[in-house]
C-alpha positions in Angstrom: -10.3 -5.9 -17.8 -13.1 -6.9 -15.5 -12.4 -8.8 -12.3 -13.6 -12.4 -12.6 -14.2 -14.8 -9.7 -12.1 -17.7 -11.0 -9.0 -15.8 -12.3 -5.9 -18.0 -12.6 -3.6 -15.2 -11.6 -2.7 -14.7 -7.8 -4.9 -12.1 -6.0 -3.1 -9.1 -4.6 -5.9 -6.9 -3.3 -7.8 -7.7 -0.1 -11.2 -7.0 -1.8 -10.6 -10.0 -4.1 -10.8 -12.3 -1.1 -14.5 -12.8 -1.0 -15.8 -13.5 2.6 -12.3 -14.2 3.9 -12.0 -11.2 6.3 -12.2 -13.4 9.4 -9.6 -15.9 8.1 -7.2 -13.1 7.2 -7.5 -11.4 10.6 -7.0 -14.8 12.4 -3.9 -15.5 10.4 -2.5 -12.0 11.0 -3.1 -12.5 14.8 -1.4 -15.8 14.8 1.6 -14.4 12.9 1.9 -11.4 15.2 1.9 -13.7 18.3 4.5 -16.0 16.6 2.2 -19.0 17.0 2.0 -22.1 14.7 -0.7 -22.2 12.0 -1.7 -24.8 9.5 -3.8 -23.7 6.5 -5.9 -26.6 5.4 -8.7 -27.0 3.0 -10.0 -28.7 -0.2 -8.4 -28.1 -3.5 -8.6 -24.6 -5.1 -10.1 -22.9 -2.1 -7.4 -20.2 -1.9 -4.9 -21.6 0.6 -1.8 -20.5 -1.3 -3.2 -17.2 -2.3 -4.1 -16.5 1.4 -0.4 -17.1 2.4 1.0 -15.2 -0.6 
């Protein structure tokens, strides 16, 4: 099955996060330093998938 942009299933591979490399690296850095992070954004932008 071809990968589609608006698939309803959770993403599991990093290449499926289009243009989100900066956000992923920032979140990883925050977690490694045990800092507090809030993931905010409009509906259906990928907040839950980013944290999954």
